[in-house]
C-alpha positions in Angstrom: -47.9 22.9 -64.2 -44.4 22.9 -62.6 -42.7 22.3 -66.0 -44.8 25.0 -67.6 -43.9 27.4 -64.8 -40.3 26.6 -65.1 -40.4 27.2 -68.8 -42.3 30.5 -68.3 -39.8 31.6 -65.7 -37.0 30.7 -68.1 -38.6 32.8 -70.9 -39.1 35.6 -68.4 -35.5 35.8 -67.3 -34.3 35.3 -70.8 -36.2 38.4 -72.0 -34.7 40.3 -69.2 -31.2 39.2 -70.3 -31.9 40.2 -73.9 -33.1 43.6 -72.7 -30.0 44.1 -70.7 -27.7 42.9 -73.5 -29.3 45.6 -75.6 -28.3 48.2 -72.9 -24.7 47.5 -73.9 -25.5 49.1 -77.2 -26.7 52.0 -75.2 -23.4 52.2 -73.3 -21.6 52.0 -76.8 -23.6 54.9 -78.3 -23.5 57.0 -75.2 -19.7 56.8 -75.2 -19.6 57.2 -79.0 -21.6 60.4 -78.9 -19.6 61.8 -76.0 -16.0 61.2 -77.2 -14.3 63.2 -80.0 -15.0 61.9 -83.5 -11.5 60.4 -83.8 -12.2 58.0 -81.1 -15.6 56.8 -82.1 -14.4 53.5 -83.7 -12.4 52.7 -80.6 -15.4 53.2 -78.4 -17.6 50.9 -80.4 -15.1 48.1 -80.6 -14.1 48.4 -76.9 -17.6 47.9 -75.6 -18.2 44.8 -77.7 -14.9 43.2 -77.0 -15.2 44.0 -73.2 -18.5 42.1 -73.2 -16.9 39.0 -74.8 -14.1 39.0 -72.4 -16.6 39.5 -69.5 -18.5 36.5 -70.6 -15.4 34.3 -70.5 -14.2 35.6 -67.1 -17.7 35.3 -65.5 -18.3 31.8 -67.0 -15.0 30.3 -65.8 -14.4 32.2 -62.6 -16.7 35.0 -61.5 -20.1 33.1 -61.3 -18.5 30.3 -59.3 -17.0 32.9 -56.8 -20.5 34.6 -56.4 -22.8 31.6 -56.4 -20.7 28.5 -56.0 -21.9 27.1 -59.3 -19.9 25.9 -62.3 -20.9 24.6 -65.7 -18.7 21.6 -66.2 -21.6 19.1 -66.1 -23.0 17.3 -69.2 -25.4 19.1 -71.5 -28.1 16.7 -70.3 -27.6 17.9 -66.6 -27.4 21.6 -67.7 -30.6 21.4 -69.7 -32.7 20.3 -66.7 -35.5 22.6 -65.5 -35.8 24.0 -69.0 -32.2 25.3 -68.7 -33.3 28.0 -66.1 -29.9 28.0 -64.4 -28.1 28.6 -67.7 -30.4 31.5 -68.6 -29.9 32.9 -65.0 -26.2 32.9 -65.8 -26.8 34.8 -69.0 -29.0 37.3 -67.1 -26.5 37.9 -64.3 -23.6 38.1 -66.8 -25.2 41.1 -68.4 -25.1 42.8 -65.0 -21.4 41.8 -64.5 -20.4 43.1 -67.9 -21.8 46.5 -67.0 -18.7 47.0 -64.8 -16.2 47.4 -67.7 -18.8 49.2 -69.7 -19.1 51.8 -66.9 -15.3 52.1 -66.5 -14.9 52.4 -70.2 -16.7 55.7 -70.2 -14.5 57.2 -67.5 -11.2 56.2 -69.1 -12.1 57.0 -72.7 -9.8 58.5 -75.2 -6.5 57.7 -73.7 -6.5 54.1 -72.3 -4.7 51.4 -74.1 -6.9 48.8 -75.6 -5.3 45.5 -74.6 -4.5 46.3 -71.0 -8.1 47.4 -70.5 -9.2 44.0 -71.6 -7.0 42.4 -69.0 -8.5 44.8 -66.5 -12.0 43.7 -67.6 -11.2 40.0 -67.0 -9.8 40.7 -63.5 -12.7 43.0 -62.5 -15.4 40.7 -63.8 -13.7 37.5 -62.8 -12.3 38.3 -59.4 -13.5 41.7 -57.9 -17.1 42.2 -58.8 -18.2 38.7 -57.8 -17.0 39.1 -54.3 -19.6 41.8 -53.4 -22.1 40.3 -55.7 -21.9 37.1 -53.6 -22.2 39.0 -50.4 -25.2 41.1 -51.4 -27.1 38.6 -53.5 -26.0 35.1 -52.3 -25.5 35.5 -48.6 -21.7 34.8 -49.0 -19.3 35.2 -46.1 -22.1 35.6 -43.5 -22.2 39.4 -43.7 -25.9 39.6 -44.6 -26.8 37.3 -41.7 -24.8 39.5 -39.4 -26.5 42.7 -40.6 -30.0 41.1 -40.1 -29.2 39.9 -36.7 -27.6 43.2 -35.6 -29.9 45.8 -37.3 -33.2 43.8 -38.0 -32.7 43.6 -41.9 -30.0 42.5 -44.3 -28.5 44.9 -46.9 -31.2 45.4 -49.6 -30.2 46.0 -53.3 -33.0 44.7 -55.5 -31.5 45.4 -58.9 -28.0 46.7 -58.3 -27.7 50.4 -57.4 -24.6 49.4 -55.3 -23.7 45.9 -56.5 -23.5 47.1 -60.2 -23.4 50.9 -60.5 -21.7 52.0 -57.4 -19.1 49.2 -57.7 -18.6 50.1 -61.4 -18.4 53.9 -60.7 -16.0 53.6 -57.7 -13.8 51.1 -59.5 -13.5 53.6 -62.3 -12.3 56.5 -60.1 -8.8 55.0 -59.4 -8.5 54.1 -63.1 -9.4 57.7 -64.2 -6.9 59.1 -61.6 -4.1 56.7 -62.5 -4.5 57.5 -66.2 -4.6 61.3 -65.7 -6.5 63.8 -67.9 -6.5 63.7 -71.7 -3.8 65.7 -73.3 -4.7 69.3 -73.6 -7.7 69.0 -71.4 -6.1 71.1 -68.5 -3.2 73.7 -68.9 -0.7 74.6 -66.4 -2.2 78.1 -66.0 -5.4 76.5 -64.7 -7.5 77.0 -67.9 -9.5 74.1 -69.3 -9.9 73.1 -73.0 -13.5 72.1 -73.8 -13.8 68.6 -75.5 -17.4 68.7 -76.6 -19.4 65.7 -77.5 -19.0 64.6 -81.1 -22.6 63.8 -81.6 -25.5 64.8 -79.4 -27.9 62.6 -81.5 -25.8 59.4 -80.8 -25.5 60.5 -77.1 -29.2 60.7 -76.9 -29.7 57.5 -78.7 -27.4 55.7 -76.2 -29.4 57.2 -73.3 -32.7 56.2 -74.8 -31.5 52.6 -75.3 -30.3 52.4 -71.8 -33.5 53.8 -70.4 -35.7 51.4 -72.2 -33.5 48.4 -71.3 -33.5 49.5 -67.7 -37.0 48.2 -67.3 -35.7 44.7 -68.0 -32.7 45.5 -65.6 -35.1 46.4 -62.8 -38.3 44.5 -63.3 -36.7 41.2 -64.4 -34.5 41.3 -61.4 -37.4 39.4 -59.7 -36.0 36.5 -61.8 -39.3 34.5 -61.6 -42.9 35.4 -62.7 -44.4 34.8 -59.3 -42.1 37.5 -57.8 -42.6 40.0 -60.6 -44.3 43.3 -59.4 -45.5 46.2 -61.4 -44.4 48.5 -58.6 -40.8 48.1 -59.8 -41.8 49.4 -63.2 -43.8 52.3 -61.9 -40.9 53.3 -59.5 -38.4 53.0 -62.3 -40.5 55.3 -64.5 -41.0 57.9 -61.8 -37.2 57.9 -60.9 -36.4 58.4 -64.5 -38.8 61.3 -64.8 -37.5 62.8 -61.5 -33.9 62.6 -62.7 -34.6 64.0 -66.1 -36.4 67.1 -64.8 -33.9 67.8 -62.1 -31.0 67.4 -64.4 -32.6 69.6 -67.1 -33.5 72.4 -64.7 -30.3 72.4 -62.7 -28.2 71.8 -65.8 -30.0 74.7 -67.6 -31.2 72.5 -70.4 -27.8 71.4 -71.4 -28.4 68.2 -73.5 -25.6 66.2 -71.9 -27.1 66.8 -68.5 -30.7 66.3 -69.7 -29.9 62.9 -71.2 -27.9 61.7 -68.3 -30.5 62.8 -65.9 -32.9 59.8 -66.5 -29.9 57.5 -66.2 -29.0 59.0 -62.8 -32.6 58.5 -61.6 -32.7 54.9 -62.8 -29.2 54.1 -61.3 -30.5 55.4 -57.9 -33.9 53.6 -57.9 -32.5 50.1 -58.6 -31.8 49.2 -54.9 -35.2 50.2 -53.6 -37.5 49.9 -56.6 -39.4 47.0 -55.1 -40.0 48.8 -51.8 -40.6 52.5 -52.4 -43.8 54.4 -52.9 -43.8 56.0 -56.4 -43.4 59.4 -54.7 -40.3 58.2 -52.9 -38.9 57.0 -56.2 -39.6 60.4 -57.8 -37.7 62.0 -55.0 -34.9 59.4 -55.3 -34.5 60.2 -59.0 -34.7 64.0 -58.6 -31.9 64.0 -56.0 -29.8 61.7 -58.2 -30.3 64.1 -61.2 -29.0 66.9 -58.9 -26.1 64.9 -57.7 -25.0 64.1 -61.2 -25.1 67.7 -62.5 -23.4 69.3 -59.4 -20.7 66.6 -59.0 -20.0 66.3 -62.7 -19.4 70.0 -62.8 -17.3 70.0 -59.7 -15.1 67.0 -60.7 -14.4 68.5 -64.2 -14.0 72.2 -63.4 -12.7 72.5 -59.9 -11.0 69.1 -59.1 -9.7 68.7 -62.6 -10.6 65.0 -62.7 -11.0 64.0 -66.4 -13.9 61.5 -66.1 -15.0 61.6 -69.7 -18.6 60.4 -69.4 -18.9 61.4 -65.6 -19.2 57.7 -64.6 -18.1 58.4 -61.0 -20.9 60.9 -60.3 -23.4 59.0 -62.4 -22.8 55.5 -61.4 -20.6 55.8 -58.3 -22.3 58.5 -56.4 -25.9 58.0 -57.7 -25.5 54.3 -57.1 -24.4 55.0 -53.5 -27.2 57.3 -53.0 -29.6 54.6 -54.2 -28.3 52.2 -51.6 -29.0 54.8 -48.9 -32.3 55.9 -50.5 -33.7 52.4 -50.2 -33.2 52.6 -46.4 -35.0 56.0 -46.3 -37.9 55.8 -48.7 -38.4 52.0 -48.2 -39.5 52.4 -44.6 -43.3 52.3 -44.0 -43.3 55.7 -42.4 -42.5 57.2 -45.8 -44.9 55.0 -47.7 -42.6 52.1 -48.4 -43.1 48.4 -47.8 -40.7 48.2 -44.9 -38.3 45.4 -44.0 -35.2 47.5 -44.6 -32.7 49.1 -42.2 -30.9 52.4 -42.9 -27.9 51.3 -40.8 -27.6 48.1 -42.9 -27.9 50.1 -46.1 -25.1 52.4 -45.1 -22.8 49.5 -44.0 -23.6 47.6 -47.2 -23.1 50.6 -49.4 -19.8 51.4 -47.7 -18.7 47.9 -48.1 -19.4 47.8 -51.8 -17.5 51.0 -52.3 -14.5 49.8 -50.3 -14.3 46.6 -52.4 -14.5 48.5 -55.6 -11.9 51.1 -54.7 -9.4 48.6 -53.5 -10.0 46.3 -56.5 -9.7 49.3 -58.9 -6.5 50.4 -57.3 -5.0 46.9 -57.4 -6.0 46.0 -60.9 -5.2 49.3 -62.6 -2.2 50.1 -60.3 -0.5 46.8 -61.1 -1.3 47.1 -64.9 0.2 50.7 -64.9 3.4 49.5 -63.3 3.8 46.3 -65.4 2.5 47.1 -68.9 1.3 50.7 -68.8 -2.3 51.9 -69.2 -1.9 55.1 -71.3 -1.5 55.5 -75.0 1.7 56.9 -76.5 1.5 60.6 -77.1 1.4 60.0 -80.9 -1.4 57.5 -80.7 -3.4 59.7 -78.3 -3.0 62.6 -80.7 -4.1 60.6 -83.7 -7.1 59.2 -81.9 -8.0 55.7 -80.7 -5.7 52.8 -80.0 -4.0 52.2 -83.2 -4.6 48.4 -82.9 -8.2 49.3 -83.8 -7.5 52.5 -85.8 -5.2 50.7 -88.2 -7.8 48.0 -88.9 -10.2 50.6 -89.9 -7.7 52.5 -92.1 -6.7 49.2 -93.9 -10.3 48.4 -94.6 -10.9 51.8 -96.1 -7.8 51.4 -98.4 -8.8 48.0 -99.5 -12.4 49.0 -100.4 -11.5 52.3 -102.2 -11.4 52.5 -105.9 
C-alpha cells in the first residue's frame, strides 16, 4: 500500500509538473502576441532557452539553497520511493522558471539576449531560492518567528508572493534600468502606440496559462492525501472574477480581458486552499481591477514601458494575493482560518524586498559590466540579431 501510494503521489506531482511546463508555452504565446511582429521570433526562442538555463541553475544551485537537497547521489539512491523527490524537483523547477518568464515580458523588445540568460541563471540560482526557502521550507527561522509572534506563519499555498510577486517586483528594476523602447515616449510628452501584433496569439497564451494554472494551484498539495477540490473551485472563481472586472473596467479591450483571468489566478494562489469561493471571487475581481488601473497608470502617466504589464499583473496582483489570504482566509469571512493578516503583510513585504534588491543587483551589475540594451540598429530591425540572423540564414538556405 505504501509503495502504491508513493507511486500514485509521484504520478500526481508529475502531472502537475507537466501542466506547469505547458504554461511556459502560454508565457511564450502571450509575449509573442503582445510584442511587435519583428520581435516574435526572439520572444519564442527566449522563453525556451530561459527555461533550459533555469533548469541548470536550479539543479546545481537553487534547489539546494531552498531545500538543502542535492542530486549527486547514485541513480539507485535517487530512484528510491518511486523517484518522488526527483519529480518534486521537476515540479518546483517549473515554478522557479516562471521568474525569468515573467521578467521576459517586462523587458521585451529591447533587452540583449545573452545578458538576459546570465540574469536568468542568477535569479533562479541565487535570488529566488532565498525567499522560496523561507516561505516553503522554514529556512532562516522567519516562519517560526512569525508563528510565535502573530499566531500563524506566512501562508502562500501556491505562490502568489513566492513566484508571482517576486517575479513581478524583480522585473521592475530591470524595466527601469533598460528604459522604454525607442519611439515609445517623445520629449513633448506624447506616446506612440505599440499595439499587439496578434490578438489571437495573445488570447491563446492566456488560455494555455489559465488551463495550466489548475495544475499550478491544485497540484501544489504535492500528495494525493492533501489534494482538495476547494483549491480548484477557488481558482475557477478567481479566474472568473478577474475576467469580468478587467473586461468591464477595461471597456472590453481584448488585452485587458485576456489578462484579467491571469490577474485573478495570480492573486488566488496564496489562499486558494483557505478561502470560501465567494472570497476567491472577490480576490480575483479586485485583482482584475488592480491590473487595469495600474497598467494604464504605469504606461500613460508614469511612462514605465513594461511591455506585458508584468509589474501590475504579477508584482501587484501577487502582493494583493498574499494580503488577501490573510483577509478572506479567516473564519469570520468564511475561510478555514489558521492565518494571520500581520504575518501575511510581513511575509509579502519580505518577498518584495528580496525581489527588488535582487533585481537591482543582478540587472544593475549586468548593465554596468556588459550592457543590457540592444544597439539602436538592432532594436530598430527587431529582435536580438543573434536570433534574428539564424532565422534569416535558414530562410535563405531553404529558398529556391
